[in-house]
C-alpha positions in Angstrom: -30.2 -7.1 -23.7 -30.8 -8.2 -20.1 -28.4 -10.6 -18.6 -29.9 -13.8 -17.2 -29.4 -14.6 -13.5 -27.5 -17.7 -12.4 -30.7 -19.5 -11.4 -31.8 -19.3 -15.0 -28.5 -20.6 -16.4 -28.1 -23.6 -14.0 -29.7 -26.7 -15.6 -29.3 -25.4 -19.1 -28.1 -27.7 -21.8 -24.6 -27.6 -23.4 -23.7 -28.5 -27.0 -20.7 -28.1 -29.3 -20.5 -26.4 -32.7 -21.6 -29.7 -34.3 -24.8 -29.6 -32.2 -23.8 -32.7 -30.2 -25.2 -32.7 -26.7 -22.6 -32.2 -24.0 -24.7 -32.5 -20.8 -25.9 -29.8 -18.6 -24.7 -26.9 -16.5 -24.8 -27.9 -12.8 -23.0 -25.0 -11.0 -21.4 -21.7 -11.6 -18.2 -21.4 -9.6 -17.0 -17.9 -8.4 -13.4 -16.7 -7.8 -13.6 -16.0 -4.1 -11.0 -13.2 -4.3 -12.2 -11.3 -7.4 -15.9 -12.2 -7.3 -15.9 -13.1 -11.0 -17.2 -16.3 -12.5 -14.2 -18.7 -12.6 -15.6 -21.9 -14.2 -18.7 -23.9 -14.9 -19.4 -27.3 -13.4 -20.8 -29.4 -16.2 -22.2 -33.0 -16.1 -21.8 -35.2 -19.0 -23.3 -38.6 -19.7 -21.7 -40.9 -17.2 -23.6 -41.9 -14.1 -22.3 -44.5 -11.7 -23.5 -45.8 -8.3 -21.0 -43.3 -6.8 -22.4 -40.2 -8.6 -22.2 -38.4 -11.9 -19.1 -37.5 -14.0 -18.5 -33.7 -13.9 -16.1 -31.3 -15.4 -14.8 -27.9 -14.3 -14.7 -25.8 -17.5 -13.2 -22.3 -17.6 -16.0 -19.8 -18.0 -14.1 -18.2 -20.9 -14.4 -21.4 -23.0 -18.2 -21.3 -22.9 -20.3 -19.4 -25.4 -24.0 -18.6 -24.8 -26.4 -19.3 -27.7 -29.2 -17.0 -26.7 -31.5 -18.2 -29.5 -31.4 -21.8 -28.2 -30.9 -20.9 -24.6 -27.9 -23.2 -24.1 -24.1 -23.0 -23.8 -21.7 -24.0 -26.6 -18.3 -25.6 -25.8 -15.9 -26.3 -28.6 -15.1 -29.9 -27.8 -16.2 -33.2 -29.3 -18.3 -35.8 -27.3 -15.5 -38.4 -27.6 -12.9 -36.1 -26.1 -15.2 -35.1 -23.2 -16.2 -38.8 -22.5 -12.5 -39.8 -22.3 -11.5 -36.8 -20.2 -10.9 -37.6 -16.5 -13.4 -35.3 -14.9 -14.5 -35.9 -11.3 -17.4 -37.8 -9.7 -20.0 -35.9 -7.7 -20.9 -36.3 -5.0 -17.3 -37.1 -3.9 -17.2 -40.5 -2.2 -15.1 -38.9 0.6 -18.1 -36.9 1.6 -20.2 -40.1 1.8 -17.7 -41.7 4.2 -17.9 -38.9 6.8 
């Protein structure tokens, strides 16, 4: 089975095993020393005037549902919405 390139993965939807939507894949982050995928940068449901709420999720925690063309993360919407995450773009960049 051919492996999809990063450009085809970015923008894909995420869900959990209960089929609840968990936002989208925004970036794939590489380990600069090993060259392997380290984590996925996911957005989830919170948009503020400062940016959107994102989460760095270890790549090993994501499963790929090839039939539905989306990633599966074993976490509930409530847990993700209450997790700290980070805001992107970072306000520090806006002040420079």
